[in-house]
N, C-alpha and C positions, 0 to 999 in steps of 0.2 A: 396505474403508473405512479411511480414515486415522485414526490415533489422535490425539485432541485434547489438546494440551499447554498447560499453564499454568506460570508461574513466580511464586512468592511471595517478594518481596524483590528490588528492582531495583538491587542493588549491583554492585560490580566482578566478583565471582566469578560472579554470575548472568549477567552479560553475556559475559565472556571465556571462561567454561567451559560453562555450561549452554545459554544461548541460541546461542552459537557452534556447539555440537555439534548441537543440535536442527535448526538451519538446514541441516545437511548431509544430513539424512535425509528422503527423498521420502515415506516412509511416515507422516510426521507433519504435523499441521496446527497452526500456532502461533496459539492462540486468544486467550489473555489473560495479562496481567501484573498483579500486585497489589502495591501499595506504599502506605504511609500518606502519603507525599509526592506530591501530585498532579503537581508539576513534574517530579520525578525519574522517577516512574512513566510519565507520558505521554511524556516524551522517550525513555525506554527502549523503550516500545511502538513508537513510530515508527521509531526507529533500528534495531530488531531484527526488524521485520516482524510483530509481533503485531497481532491484529485489534482488541482492546479493552483498556482500562485500567480497573481497579477499585481503590478505596481500601481495601476490606476483603475478606478471603478469604470471609467469610460471604456478602456480596453476590455475589461471583463464583460461588460454588457454588450459590447460589439461582437464578442466571440461566443458568449454562452447564453443559453436560455435559462433564466433564473426565475423560480417561482416564489422563493422566500429569501429575504435578506435581513440580516442583523446589522445595524449601524452602531458601531462601538468606538467611534473616533472621539477625539476631544470635542467639546461642545461646539466650538466654532465651525466645525465641518459637518455637523448634523444636517443642516438645511440642504446643502448642495447634494449630499449623498442620498438623503431621503427623497428629494425631488427627482433625482435621476432614477432611482429604483422605482418610484411610483410611475414615472413616465414610461418605464419599460414593463409596466403591468405586474410588478412583483409586490407581494405582501411584505410589510416592513415591521420589524420589531426594533425600535430605537431606544437606546439608553436615555435616561433622563439627564438634563432637562430636554424638552422637545427641541429647543433651538436657542438662539441668542436674543430673540425678540418675539413679541407677540405677533408682529406682522409676518414673520417667517413661519411661526406656528400656524397662523391662520391660512397662509398659502399652502402649507402642507396638508392641512385638513381639507381645504377646498379641492386640491388635486386628487387626494384619496377618494373623496366623494365623487368627483367627476369621472374618474377612471374605475370606480366601483371596486376598489381594492382595499384591503384591511391595513390600517396603520395603527400600531399600538405602541405604548411606552412602558418601560420596565419600572413602574411605580410598585415595587414588590411588596411594600408593607400593607397595601390594601388587599393583597392576596393571602395575608396571614389568616389563620383560623380565628385569631382574636378579633380582627377587623370584621370578618364575616359574622362572628358571634354577636358583636355589638349591633351591627346593622340589622340582623334578624330580630333582635330584641329591643330595637330603638324605641318602640312604643312605651316601654317601661319607664323611660326618662320623663315622659310627659312632654312639655315644651322645653327644648334645649335652648337656653338663652345665652349661654356662654361656653366657650371651649378654649382650653389652653393646650397649644401644640408646642412641644419642647424638643429641641435637638441640640443639646449642649455638650461640648467637650471642654475639659479643664485645660488640657495641654495636648491638643490633637491636630496641630497643623500638619497636613500630609507632607512627608519628605520625599515624595516621588511624583512623577507625572507633571501635569500643568496646573495643579489645583490652586497655586498661589498667583497665577497669571490671569489677571482680569480680562485681558484682550483675548485669551484663548478660551476661558471658562465663562465669562460674563459676570462673574462674582465669586464669592467665597462660600462660607457655610450655609447661607440661605439657599443658593442655587444647587449646592451639593447635598446638604443634609436636611435643612429645614423644609425643602420642597417635598420630601418624603412624608413628613408628619403633617404638612399642609394637605397633601393629597389624601392621606388616610382620614383626616378629619372631614374633608369635603365629601369623601366617599360615604362615610357613615351618615353624614347629614343629608345626603342625596343631592349634592351640588347646588346649594341655594345661591341665589344671585347676590353679588357683592355691590354695595353702595359706594363705599370709599375706603381708602386705606391711609394709615399714618404710620411712619416708621422713623427710627433713628439708627444709624449704623456707626460703628467705632473701629478705628484702627490704632490701637494703643500698645499692642504686645508683639505682633508678628514682625514689625519693622525694628524691634529692639532686641529680639532674641534670635537664635539660629538653630535651636535644638529643642525637641520635645519628645513626647511619648511615641510619635509616629515618624521619628527620624529627624534629619537636619535639612535646613534650607538656607538660602541666601537672603538675608533681610533686605538687602538693597533691591531685590527682585520681587519683594512681597507687595503686590498691588491690590489685594482684595481686602475685604473687611475682616476684622477679628470676630465681630459679633454684630447682630442686628436684632432689634426689638421692634415689634410692630403690632398694630391693632387693625383688624379687618372688620369693618362694619357691614352687616348684611342687610339686605332690603327688608327682611322680615323683622328687623329690630334686634337680632342676635349679634353676638360679638365673638370673634376668634382672636385670641391673644397668641402671638408667635414669638418664641425666644430661640435663637440659634447662635452657635459660636464654634470656632475652631480653637480659640484660646480665651479663657475667662477664669478669673480667680474665684473658683467655687470649690467646695470640699469634695463632692463626688468626682470620680474620674470622668463619668459621662452620664447624661440623662437623655433618654429617648422615649418619649411617651406622648399620649394625648389624653387629656382629662375632659370629661363632659359634665356639665352642670345643668340639670333640668329642674322643673318645678315639682316633679314627683320623685326623682331619684338622680343620683350622680353615678359616675363610673370612670373607669380607666381602660386604656388599650392594653398596656402591659403592667401587671397581669390583667386579663379580661375579666372585669368584675362590674357588677351593677349593685348599688347599695343605696339605702335611704335612712331616714331617722324615724324611729318609732318611740314617741313619748320621751325623747331625750336619749334613747339608746340606739347605738349603731346596729343596723339590720342589713345583712347581706341577702340580696334578692336572687341574684344569679351569678354563677362563677364558672369559668372554663378552666379545667385542669391544665397543668403544665404539659406542654407538647414539645416534641422534637420534630421540627419540620424545616424544609428548605423553602423559604418564601420566594426566592428567585425561581426555583423549580416550578412552584405553583403558578407564577406569572408566565413562565415560558410555556407551560402545559396549556394554560388558557388560550394563549396566542396560537399555538400550533393546532389545538383542537378546533379553534374557531376557523382557521384557514382550511382545515380539512372538512368543514361543514357543520360543526356543532354550534348551531345558531343560539343555543341557550347560554353559551359561555359569555361571561361579562369581562371583557378586556378593558384595560385603561385606554380608551379610544381617542381618536384624533381631536374630537370636539372637547372632551374633558382636558386633554393635554393643552389645548389652546387656552382654556380658562385658567388653568394652573399657571401657565407661562405669563398670562396677562396679570395675574395677581402678583407674581414674583417681580415682574417688570415694574409694576406700580409701586411696590414696596421700595424698590431701589430708587425709583424716581422721587418718591416722597422723602426718603432719607437724604437724597442729593439736594433737593429744593428746600427742605426744611418746612414743608407744608403738606397738608393732606392732598391726596389725589383721588378724584372721583372716577369711577368706572362707568 
């Protein structure tokens, strides 16, 4: 019997990532889409081959038996929709971040565990061949004592959606972009325990300009940070340095990468390389050739395969999502208080 699929939130990522992948799987039946906008939701339903449209998730679950749900709403609505889906026994793929707070992420994790259903998050960079390559070869680094996670845009304030609205999103570039590189770093490292974090955030550009590479916005409604810089101290003595921005006066258009520094070798995520020093000469130890792949598709495949019984699949699970949310929340707390925050 086919698994019955629904999507909550009929936006761009729901269509281009979630619906697009579900359409490729013959084991799935596209049952319903839910969105508060009747026009947007009904058009999405027809365009992507779903059988029905609902204006509320409550109505949908009261009417339909759903096995798999994608939650693709603005961040503020992740918690309520995920909890509703889990309560009805559905496996959930939720867009990042998990929620607006670590308390919400923990409640989601606990309910998924209680009801014995899968909850996964679309941290798609950990599903890149590059991240898998580094994790498979992590022993070559020796002791990794420092990591630099970078997600910087020079002029990349999103001119669409709710990305500049802190009340709806929970933050700016950290919770939108930096969280991906943080997750990729933690994935390669094996999710070490965090001791404390220290961060500073800045809002110097977004409230003064109204146009950039990614469109226009109202500076009077810009309530998120332009940039955040943080240090994450690990219990094993290691350090993760995090840099993230929507707008920052740098020369490159954007930088998206994770660099690893070990006592035997160093390396980078993009491109996936591991290298060392040999008597003063640079030596490339391992390298993954250039690939054309869809990281979102890899993430969705791992989730669906896991729901269908492939126990070996490594999803971005509810527990890991909680810890990523906890670190992000603590970084924001540190920036707001002006002092380090212990975990």
